A tleap script that builds the chain and sets N, CA, C and O, in Angstrom:
source leaprc.protein.ff14SB
mol = sequence {
  NMET LEU VAL GLY ARG VAL VAL GLY ASN VAL
  TRP ALA THR ARG LYS ASP PRO SER LEU GLU
  GLY MET ARG PHE LEU MET VAL ARG PRO PHE
  SER THR ALA ASN THR GLU SER GLN ASP VAL
  ILE VAL ALA GLY ASP THR LEU GLY ALA GLY
  ILE GLY GLU THR VAL LEU VAL ALA PHE GLY
  ARG ALA ALA ARG THR VAL LEU GLY SER GLN
  ASP LEU GLY TRP GLN VAL ALA VAL VAL ALA
  ILE VAL ASP SER ILE SER LEU ALA ASP GLY
  GLY VAL PHE GLU LEU GLY GLU HIE GLY GLU
  ARG ILE PRO VAL GLY GLU GLY ALA CPRO
}
set mol.1.N position { 8.556 -1.656 -3.807 }
set mol.1.CA position { 7.439 -0.853 -3.350 }
set mol.1.C position { 7.838 0.619 -3.398 }
set mol.1.O position { 9.017 0.970 -3.394 }
set mol.2.N position { 6.828 1.451 -3.444 }
set mol.2.CA position { 7.073 2.888 -3.392 }
set mol.2.C position { 5.935 3.575 -2.677 }
set mol.2.O position { 4.846 3.020 -2.529 }
set mol.3.N position { 6.201 4.803 -2.232 }
set mol.3.CA position { 5.188 5.641 -1.601 }
set mol.3.C position { 4.890 6.786 -2.557 }
set mol.3.O position { 5.805 7.383 -3.125 }
set mol.4.N position { 3.610 7.092 -2.732 }
set mol.4.CA position { 3.241 8.179 -3.627 }
set mol.4.C position { 1.875 8.737 -3.283 }
set mol.4.O position { 1.205 8.273 -2.360 }
set mol.5.N position { 1.480 9.739 -4.045 }
set mol.5.CA position { 0.195 10.397 -3.838 }
set mol.5.C position { -0.738 10.084 -5.004 }
set mol.5.O position { -0.327 10.110 -6.164 }
set mol.6.N position { -1.991 9.789 -4.684 }
set mol.6.CA position { -3.003 9.543 -5.715 }
set mol.6.C position { -3.351 10.887 -6.348 }
set mol.6.O position { -3.765 11.821 -5.661 }
set mol.7.N position { -3.176 10.973 -7.671 }
set mol.7.CA position { -3.419 12.231 -8.372 }
set mol.7.C position { -4.561 12.137 -9.386 }
set mol.7.O position { -4.905 13.135 -10.018 }
set mol.8.N position { -5.147 10.956 -9.548 }
set mol.8.CA position { -6.245 10.843 -10.499 }
set mol.8.C position { -6.778 9.430 -10.613 }
set mol.8.O position { -6.245 8.493 -10.018 }
set mol.9.N position { -7.845 9.296 -11.392 }
set mol.9.CA position { -8.466 8.009 -11.692 }
set mol.9.C position { -8.288 7.706 -13.169 }
set mol.9.O position { -8.164 8.620 -13.984 }
set mol.10.N position { -8.274 6.433 -13.513 }
set mol.10.CA position { -8.242 6.012 -14.913 }
set mol.10.C position { -9.486 5.166 -15.160 }
set mol.10.O position { -9.743 4.199 -14.442 }
set mol.11.N position { -10.253 5.535 -16.179 }
set mol.11.CA position { -11.455 4.798 -16.528 }
set mol.11.C position { -11.221 4.089 -17.857 }
set mol.11.O position { -10.772 4.712 -18.819 }
set mol.12.N position { -11.519 2.800 -17.921 }
set mol.12.CA position { -11.359 2.027 -19.157 }
set mol.12.C position { -12.571 1.115 -19.315 }
set mol.12.O position { -12.750 0.169 -18.548 }
set mol.13.N position { -13.396 1.403 -20.309 }
set mol.13.CA position { -14.586 0.575 -20.506 }
set mol.13.C position { -14.243 -0.712 -21.252 }
set mol.13.O position { -14.940 -1.715 -21.100 }
set mol.14.N position { -13.183 -0.697 -22.053 }
set mol.14.CA position { -12.738 -1.896 -22.774 }
set mol.14.C position { -11.385 -2.294 -22.219 }
set mol.14.O position { -10.429 -1.522 -22.285 }
set mol.15.N position { -11.303 -3.505 -21.669 }
set mol.15.CA position { -10.059 -3.988 -21.055 }
set mol.15.C position { -10.063 -5.508 -21.052 }
set mol.15.O position { -11.069 -6.144 -21.366 }
set mol.16.N position { -8.921 -6.077 -20.694 }
set mol.16.CA position { -8.805 -7.520 -20.582 }
set mol.16.C position { -9.865 -8.025 -19.600 }
set mol.16.O position { -10.100 -7.383 -18.577 }
set mol.17.N position { -10.501 -9.144 -19.885 }
set mol.17.CA position { -11.549 -9.664 -18.996 }
set mol.17.C position { -11.083 -9.879 -17.548 }
set mol.17.O position { -11.891 -9.779 -16.626 }
set mol.18.N position { -9.801 -10.170 -17.338 }
set mol.18.CA position { -9.306 -10.388 -15.969 }
set mol.18.C position { -9.316 -9.102 -15.146 }
set mol.18.O position { -9.178 -9.147 -13.924 }
set mol.19.N position { -9.479 -7.963 -15.805 }
set mol.19.CA position { -9.461 -6.669 -15.123 }
set mol.19.C position { -10.860 -6.092 -14.894 }
set mol.19.O position { -10.993 -4.974 -14.395 }
set mol.20.N position { -11.897 -6.842 -15.254 }
set mol.20.CA position { -13.270 -6.363 -15.063 }
set mol.20.C position { -13.515 -6.040 -13.598 }
set mol.20.O position { -13.181 -6.829 -12.714 }
set mol.21.N position { -14.093 -4.890 -13.351 }
set mol.21.CA position { -14.425 -4.480 -11.994 }
set mol.21.C position { -13.281 -3.855 -11.214 }
set mol.21.O position { -13.484 -3.393 -10.092 }
set mol.22.N position { -12.076 -3.833 -11.789 }
set mol.22.CA position { -10.935 -3.260 -11.080 }
set mol.22.C position { -10.917 -1.741 -11.233 }
set mol.22.O position { -11.208 -1.204 -12.302 }
set mol.23.N position { -10.574 -1.074 -10.156 }
set mol.23.CA position { -10.452 0.385 -10.119 }
set mol.23.C position { -8.991 0.737 -10.331 }
set mol.23.O position { -8.113 0.116 -9.732 }
set mol.24.N position { -8.716 1.728 -11.177 }
set mol.24.CA position { -7.343 2.142 -11.468 }
set mol.24.C position { -7.100 3.573 -10.996 }
set mol.24.O position { -7.919 4.463 -11.222 }
set mol.25.N position { -5.960 3.778 -10.337 }
set mol.25.CA position { -5.582 5.098 -9.841 }
set mol.25.C position { -4.260 5.536 -10.444 }
set mol.25.O position { -3.369 4.719 -10.676 }
set mol.26.N position { -4.140 6.823 -10.694 }
set mol.26.CA position { -2.859 7.408 -11.103 }
set mol.26.C position { -2.126 7.815 -9.827 }
set mol.26.O position { -2.669 8.561 -9.012 }
set mol.27.N position { -0.891 7.328 -9.649 }
set mol.27.CA position { -0.105 7.604 -8.455 }
set mol.27.C position { 1.200 8.271 -8.860 }
set mol.27.O position { 1.922 7.767 -9.720 }
set mol.28.N position { 1.498 9.404 -8.239 }
set mol.28.CA position { 2.755 10.111 -8.478 }
set mol.28.C position { 3.703 9.762 -7.322 }
set mol.28.O position { 3.451 10.151 -6.182 }
set mol.29.N position { 4.803 9.022 -7.610 }
set mol.29.CA position { 5.732 8.610 -6.554 }
set mol.29.C position { 6.454 9.803 -5.925 }
set mol.29.O position { 6.664 10.832 -6.567 }
set mol.30.N position { 6.830 9.638 -4.644 }
set mol.30.CA position { 7.675 10.620 -3.974 }
set mol.30.C position { 9.123 10.272 -4.263 }
set mol.30.O position { 9.474 9.097 -4.366 }
set mol.31.N position { 9.961 11.281 -4.393 }
set mol.31.CA position { 11.397 11.055 -4.573 }
set mol.31.C position { 12.076 11.147 -3.212 }
set mol.31.O position { 11.439 11.503 -2.220 }
set mol.32.N position { 13.355 10.831 -3.162 }
set mol.32.CA position { 14.098 10.927 -1.904 }
set mol.32.C position { 14.411 12.369 -1.541 }
set mol.32.O position { 14.940 12.626 -0.460 }
set mol.33.N position { 14.100 13.300 -2.405 }
set mol.33.CA position { 14.378 14.719 -2.155 }
set mol.33.C position { 13.167 15.452 -1.568 }
set mol.33.O position { 13.068 16.673 -1.686 }
set mol.34.N position { 12.249 14.716 -0.939 }
set mol.34.CA position { 11.050 15.302 -0.328 }
set mol.34.C position { 10.105 15.931 -1.338 }
set mol.34.O position { 9.300 16.785 -0.967 }
set mol.35.N position { 10.178 15.544 -2.583 }
set mol.35.CA position { 9.285 16.101 -3.592 }
set mol.35.C position { 8.616 14.962 -4.349 }
set mol.35.O position { 9.056 13.814 -4.278 }
set mol.36.N position { 7.562 15.284 -5.065 }
set mol.36.CA position { 6.899 14.302 -5.903 }
set mol.36.C position { 7.640 14.197 -7.234 }
set mol.36.O position { 8.145 15.192 -7.753 }
set mol.37.N position { 7.698 12.995 -7.774 }
set mol.37.CA position { 8.280 12.759 -9.085 }
set mol.37.C position { 7.376 13.380 -10.150 }
set mol.37.O position { 6.213 13.678 -9.880 }
set mol.38.N position { 7.898 13.571 -11.335 }
set mol.38.CA position { 7.068 14.030 -12.446 }
set mol.38.C position { 6.404 12.856 -13.148 }
set mol.38.O position { 5.477 13.046 -13.936 }
set mol.39.N position { 6.877 11.631 -12.866 }
set mol.39.CA position { 6.295 10.428 -13.462 }
set mol.39.C position { 5.016 10.046 -12.744 }
set mol.39.O position { 4.810 10.401 -11.583 }
set mol.40.N position { 4.160 9.320 -13.444 }
set mol.40.CA position { 2.922 8.817 -12.860 }
set mol.40.C position { 2.808 7.348 -13.226 }
set mol.40.O position { 3.088 6.962 -14.361 }
set mol.41.N position { 2.393 6.525 -12.260 }
set mol.41.CA position { 2.124 5.119 -12.544 }
set mol.41.C position { 0.638 4.871 -12.350 }
set mol.41.O position { -0.041 5.637 -11.667 }
set mol.42.N position { 0.136 3.805 -12.948 }
set mol.42.CA position { -1.264 3.431 -12.786 }
set mol.42.C position { -1.297 2.150 -11.964 }
set mol.42.O position { -0.662 1.157 -12.317 }
set mol.43.N position { -2.044 2.183 -10.862 }
set mol.43.CA position { -2.117 1.041 -9.948 }
set mol.43.C position { -3.561 0.602 -9.758 }
set mol.43.O position { -4.469 1.429 -9.682 }
set mol.44.N position { -3.762 -0.715 -9.683 }
set mol.44.CA position { -5.075 -1.239 -9.330 }
set mol.44.C position { -5.333 -0.964 -7.855 }
set mol.44.O position { -4.403 -0.975 -7.049 }
set mol.45.N position { -6.588 -0.718 -7.499 }
set mol.45.CA position { -6.911 -0.377 -6.116 }
set mol.45.C position { -8.136 -1.140 -5.646 }
set mol.45.O position { -9.214 -1.022 -6.227 }
set mol.46.N position { -7.963 -1.928 -4.584 }
set mol.46.CA position { -9.095 -2.620 -3.965 }
set mol.46.C position { -9.404 -2.044 -2.585 }
set mol.46.O position { -10.343 -2.491 -1.927 }
set mol.47.N position { -8.618 -1.049 -2.136 }
set mol.47.CA position { -8.768 -0.496 -0.794 }
set mol.47.C position { -9.649 0.745 -0.737 }
set mol.47.O position { -10.116 1.124 0.338 }
set mol.48.N position { -9.879 1.375 -1.871 }
set mol.48.CA position { -10.716 2.574 -1.892 }
set mol.48.C position { -9.968 3.861 -1.621 }
set mol.48.O position { -10.539 4.798 -1.065 }
set mol.49.N position { -8.699 3.928 -2.004 }
set mol.49.CA position { -7.929 5.163 -1.832 }
set mol.49.C position { -8.525 6.267 -2.699 }
set mol.49.O position { -9.089 6.009 -3.762 }
set mol.50.N position { -8.387 7.499 -2.220 }
set mol.50.CA position { -8.944 8.631 -2.949 }
set mol.50.C position { -7.880 9.604 -3.399 }
set mol.50.O position { -6.734 9.542 -2.953 }
set mol.51.N position { -8.265 10.500 -4.281 }
set mol.51.CA position { -7.350 11.521 -4.781 }
set mol.51.C position { -6.828 12.334 -3.600 }
set mol.51.O position { -7.591 12.748 -2.727 }
set mol.52.N position { -5.499 12.556 -3.588 }
set mol.52.CA position { -4.856 13.310 -2.531 }
set mol.52.C position { -4.283 12.440 -1.424 }
set mol.52.O position { -3.476 12.916 -0.626 }
set mol.53.N position { -4.685 11.170 -1.359 }
set mol.53.CA position { -4.170 10.305 -0.293 }
set mol.53.C position { -2.785 9.778 -0.639 }
set mol.53.O position { -2.436 9.609 -1.808 }
set mol.54.N position { -2.002 9.520 0.413 }
set mol.54.CA position { -0.678 8.924 0.271 }
set mol.54.C position { -0.842 7.415 0.366 }
set mol.54.O position { -1.498 6.913 1.279 }
set mol.55.N position { -0.243 6.688 -0.584 }
set mol.55.CA position { -0.416 5.240 -0.651 }
set mol.55.C position { 0.921 4.530 -0.803 }
set mol.55.O position { 1.912 5.114 -1.242 }
set mol.56.N position { 0.921 3.254 -0.428 }
set mol.56.CA position { 2.053 2.360 -0.641 }
set mol.56.C position { 1.677 1.480 -1.820 }
set mol.56.O position { 0.592 0.898 -1.844 }
set mol.57.N position { 2.573 1.379 -2.806 }
set mol.57.CA position { 2.300 0.646 -4.034 }
set mol.57.C position { 3.283 -0.512 -4.158 }
set mol.57.O position { 4.482 -0.339 -3.937 }
set mol.58.N position { 2.776 -1.694 -4.511 }
set mol.58.CA position { 3.608 -2.880 -4.727 }
set mol.58.C position { 3.531 -3.284 -6.193 }
set mol.58.O position { 2.625 -2.890 -6.928 }
set mol.59.N position { 4.513 -4.084 -6.590 }
set mol.59.CA position { 4.616 -4.539 -7.980 }
set mol.59.C position { 4.691 -6.069 -8.033 }
set mol.59.O position { 5.021 -6.712 -7.037 }
set mol.60.N position { 4.387 -6.642 -9.190 }
set mol.60.CA position { 4.568 -8.073 -9.424 }
set mol.60.C position { 3.642 -8.958 -8.607 }
set mol.60.O position { 2.465 -8.654 -8.415 }
set mol.61.N position { 4.214 -10.072 -8.125 }
set mol.61.CA position { 3.433 -11.074 -7.398 }
set mol.61.C position { 2.706 -10.480 -6.182 }
set mol.61.O position { 1.544 -10.800 -5.934 }
set mol.62.N position { 3.388 -9.627 -5.437 }
set mol.62.CA position { 2.760 -9.003 -4.259 }
set mol.62.C position { 1.529 -8.212 -4.675 }
set mol.62.O position { 0.500 -8.261 -4.000 }
set mol.63.N position { 1.628 -7.489 -5.773 }
set mol.63.CA position { 0.490 -6.696 -6.251 }
set mol.63.C position { -0.656 -7.607 -6.684 }
set mol.63.O position { -1.810 -7.366 -6.331 }
set mol.64.N position { -0.344 -8.640 -7.437 }
set mol.64.CA position { -1.402 -9.548 -7.901 }
set mol.64.C position { -2.081 -10.260 -6.738 }
set mol.64.O position { -3.280 -10.533 -6.795 }
set mol.65.N position { -1.322 -10.565 -5.679 }
set mol.65.CA position { -1.918 -11.189 -4.495 }
set mol.65.C position { -2.954 -10.269 -3.877 }
set mol.65.O position { -4.051 -10.710 -3.534 }
set mol.66.N position { -2.615 -8.992 -3.731 }
set mol.66.CA position { -3.550 -8.022 -3.160 }
set mol.66.C position { -4.767 -7.843 -4.069 }
set mol.66.O position { -5.884 -7.656 -3.585 }
set mol.67.N position { -4.552 -7.901 -5.371 }
set mol.67.CA position { -5.649 -7.716 -6.320 }
set mol.67.C position { -6.536 -8.957 -6.426 }
set mol.67.O position { -7.618 -8.901 -7.009 }
set mol.68.N position { -6.069 -10.089 -5.855 }
set mol.68.CA position { -6.943 -11.255 -5.759 }
set mol.68.C position { -6.612 -12.451 -6.621 }
set mol.68.O position { -7.263 -13.487 -6.483 }
set mol.69.N position { -5.618 -12.358 -7.516 }
set mol.69.CA position { -5.314 -13.504 -8.370 }
set mol.69.C position { -3.951 -13.337 -9.030 }
set mol.69.O position { -3.575 -12.237 -9.434 }
set mol.70.N position { -3.218 -14.438 -9.135 }
set mol.70.CA position { -1.946 -14.415 -9.853 }
set mol.70.C position { -2.167 -14.447 -11.365 }
set mol.70.O position { -1.218 -14.266 -12.128 }
set mol.71.N position { -3.401 -14.674 -11.805 }
set mol.71.CA position { -3.708 -14.771 -13.231 }
set mol.71.C position { -4.176 -13.453 -13.842 }
set mol.71.O position { -4.657 -13.429 -14.975 }
set mol.72.N position { -4.038 -12.359 -13.099 }
set mol.72.CA position { -4.447 -11.050 -13.621 }
set mol.72.C position { -3.447 -10.519 -14.635 }
set mol.72.O position { -2.257 -10.828 -14.579 }
set mol.73.N position { -3.950 -9.716 -15.558 }
set mol.73.CA position { -3.086 -9.045 -16.520 }
set mol.73.C position { -2.607 -7.700 -15.988 }
set mol.73.O position { -2.550 -6.726 -16.738 }
set mol.74.N position { -2.261 -7.632 -14.707 }
set mol.74.CA position { -1.854 -6.375 -14.075 }
set mol.74.C position { -0.853 -6.659 -12.978 }
set mol.74.O position { -0.978 -7.663 -12.277 }
set mol.75.N position { 0.153 -5.786 -12.812 }
set mol.75.CA position { 1.211 -6.063 -11.843 }
set mol.75.C position { 1.530 -4.905 -10.911 }
set mol.75.O position { 2.615 -4.867 -10.330 }
set mol.76.N position { 0.610 -3.961 -10.754 }
set mol.76.CA position { 0.842 -2.811 -9.873 }
set mol.76.C position { -0.423 -2.606 -9.039 }
set mol.76.O position { -1.526 -2.558 -9.582 }
set mol.77.N position { -0.260 -2.483 -7.691 }
set mol.77.CA position { -1.443 -2.346 -6.837 }
set mol.77.C position { -1.164 -1.464 -5.628 }
set mol.77.O position { -0.059 -1.445 -5.087 }
set mol.78.N position { -2.201 -0.733 -5.221 }
set mol.78.CA position { -2.176 -0.028 -3.947 }
set mol.78.C position { -2.340 -1.095 -2.870 }
set mol.78.O position { -3.320 -1.839 -2.876 }
set mol.79.N position { -1.381 -1.171 -1.945 }
set mol.79.CA position { -1.444 -2.185 -0.888 }
set mol.79.C position { -1.694 -1.580 0.490 }
set mol.79.O position { -1.959 -2.313 1.442 }
set mol.80.N position { -1.614 -0.247 0.614 }
set mol.80.CA position { -1.881 0.412 1.895 }
set mol.80.C position { -2.152 1.890 1.665 }
set mol.80.O position { -1.632 2.495 0.728 }
set mol.81.N position { -2.979 2.462 2.539 }
set mol.81.CA position { -3.182 3.904 2.589 }
set mol.81.C position { -2.377 4.385 3.789 }
set mol.81.O position { -2.622 3.956 4.917 }
set mol.82.N position { -1.413 5.276 3.549 }
set mol.82.CA position { -0.441 5.687 4.563 }
set mol.82.C position { -1.019 6.764 5.471 }
set mol.82.O position { -1.565 7.761 4.998 }
set mol.83.N position { -0.893 6.553 6.793 }
set mol.83.CA position { -1.322 7.554 7.776 }
set mol.83.C position { -0.177 8.497 8.128 }
set mol.83.O position { -0.356 9.714 8.168 }
set mol.84.N position { 1.001 7.930 8.383 }
set mol.84.CA position { 2.175 8.740 8.694 }
set mol.84.C position { 3.418 7.930 8.381 }
set mol.84.O position { 3.344 6.727 8.130 }
set mol.85.N position { 4.569 8.603 8.398 }
set mol.85.CA position { 5.854 7.968 8.106 }
set mol.85.C position { 6.814 8.298 9.237 }
set mol.85.O position { 6.873 9.441 9.691 }
set mol.86.N position { 7.563 7.307 9.691 }
set mol.86.CA position { 8.543 7.477 10.758 }
set mol.86.C position { 9.930 7.200 10.182 }
set mol.86.O position { 10.138 6.184 9.519 }
set mol.87.N position { 10.887 8.112 10.437 }
set mol.87.CA position { 12.234 7.990 9.884 }
set mol.87.C position { 13.241 7.524 10.929 }
set mol.87.O position { 12.978 7.583 12.131 }
set mol.88.N position { 14.393 7.062 10.459 }
set mol.88.CA position { 15.453 6.585 11.347 }
set mol.88.C position { 15.939 7.667 12.293 }
set mol.88.O position { 16.389 7.356 13.396 }
set mol.89.N position { 15.862 8.929 11.894 }
set mol.89.CA position { 16.328 10.022 12.758 }
set mol.89.C position { 15.323 10.373 13.853 }
set mol.89.O position { 15.530 11.325 14.604 }
set mol.90.N position { 14.240 9.611 13.945 }
set mol.90.CA position { 13.243 9.837 14.982 }
set mol.90.C position { 12.099 10.724 14.545 }
set mol.90.O position { 11.121 10.872 15.277 }
set mol.91.N position { 12.198 11.317 13.369 }
set mol.91.CA position { 11.132 12.182 12.884 }
set mol.91.C position { 9.914 11.381 12.466 }
set mol.91.O position { 10.035 10.338 11.823 }
set mol.92.N position { 8.740 11.873 12.834 }
set mol.92.CA position { 7.473 11.282 12.413 }
set mol.92.C position { 6.684 12.378 11.719 }
set mol.92.O position { 6.555 13.485 12.242 }
set mol.93.N position { 6.162 12.073 10.550 }
set mol.93.CA position { 5.442 13.095 9.808 }
set mol.93.C position { 4.335 12.515 8.963 }
set mol.93.O position { 4.328 11.330 8.629 }
set mol.94.N position { 3.402 13.379 8.627 }
set mol.94.CA position { 2.399 13.093 7.625 }
set mol.94.C position { 2.818 13.862 6.386 }
set mol.94.O position { 3.615 14.797 6.475 }
set mol.95.N position { 2.297 13.485 5.250 }
set mol.95.CA position { 2.637 14.178 4.022 }
set mol.95.C position { 1.531 15.151 3.661 }
set mol.95.O position { 0.355 14.789 3.633 }
set mol.96.N position { 1.921 16.399 3.383 }
set mol.96.CA position { 0.963 17.430 3.016 }
set mol.96.C position { 0.475 17.267 1.595 }
set mol.96.O position { 0.859 16.328 0.898 }
set mol.97.N position { -0.355 18.165 1.179 }
set mol.97.CA position { -0.989 18.113 -0.130 }
set mol.97.C position { 0.005 18.070 -1.286 }
set mol.97.O position { -0.283 17.485 -2.330 }
set mol.98.N position { 1.168 18.682 -1.107 }
set mol.98.CA position { 2.170 18.731 -2.171 }
set mol.98.C position { 3.399 17.902 -1.832 }
set mol.98.O position { 4.474 18.135 -2.385 }
set mol.99.N position { 3.252 16.926 -0.918 }
set mol.99.CA position { 4.353 16.053 -0.563 }
set mol.99.C position { 5.255 16.595 0.525 }
set mol.99.O position { 6.245 15.955 0.879 }
set mol.100.N position { 4.934 17.761 1.062 }
set mol.100.CA position { 5.769 18.331 2.114 }
set mol.100.C position { 5.572 17.562 3.417 }
set mol.100.O position { 4.492 17.031 3.673 }
set mol.101.N position { 6.617 17.507 4.234 }
set mol.101.CA position { 6.547 16.808 5.518 }
set mol.101.C position { 5.892 17.694 6.571 }
set mol.101.O position { 6.305 18.837 6.771 }
set mol.102.N position { 4.882 17.171 7.234 }
set mol.102.CA position { 4.210 17.873 8.318 }
set mol.102.C position { 4.498 17.084 9.595 }
set mol.102.O position { 3.948 15.998 9.773 }
set mol.103.N position { 5.352 17.607 10.496 }
set mol.103.CA position { 5.688 16.872 11.718 }
set mol.103.C position { 4.466 16.606 12.580 }
set mol.103.O position { 3.564 17.439 12.672 }
set mol.104.N position { 4.444 15.433 13.213 }
set mol.104.CA position { 3.381 15.076 14.152 }
set mol.104.C position { 4.018 14.558 15.436 }
set mol.104.O position { 5.184 14.162 15.429 }
set mol.105.N position { 3.297 14.554 16.495 }
set mol.105.CA position { 3.806 14.009 17.759 }
set mol.105.C position { 4.579 15.042 18.545 }
set mol.105.O position { 4.336 16.242 18.413 }
set mol.106.N position { 5.524 14.574 19.376 }
set mol.106.CA position { 6.258 15.430 20.310 }
set mol.106.C position { 7.082 16.510 19.616 }
set mol.106.O position { 7.200 17.620 20.136 }
set mol.107.N position { 7.658 16.203 18.443 }
set mol.107.CA position { 8.511 17.166 17.767 }
set mol.107.C position { 7.775 18.179 16.930 }
set mol.107.O position { 8.393 19.034 16.296 }
set mol.108.N position { 6.455 18.092 16.919 }
set mol.108.CA position { 5.660 19.000 16.076 }
set mol.108.C position { 5.638 20.397 16.677 }
set mol.108.O position { 5.603 20.556 17.897 }
set mol.109.N position { 5.660 21.416 15.807 }
set mol.109.CA position { 5.601 22.805 16.296 }
set mol.109.C position { 4.257 23.139 16.916 }
set mol.109.O position { 4.050 24.263 17.371 }
savepdb mol mol.pdb
quit
């Protein structure tokens, strides 16, 4: 799984029949250095995530389960829309528009 930001939509009028009706989002993963990766993945979305939202993405069987069938021709899916992230050091934050950490709760400025 990975956490990333939705940066766009993908529209495909011609696709495998198992993908009919599926919505596709472009997701830019976050790196461990508090920045967004330059890579983009395409994930199926049944939750209704929008551009700019932070999402949790799964791969393989877990993704196909969320998408509704193990017989799909797709293996990447948005499985959650992230509200905030809590770290082992006690920090709790939301992610800003460019992936920056915005503290929330007691430690917030």
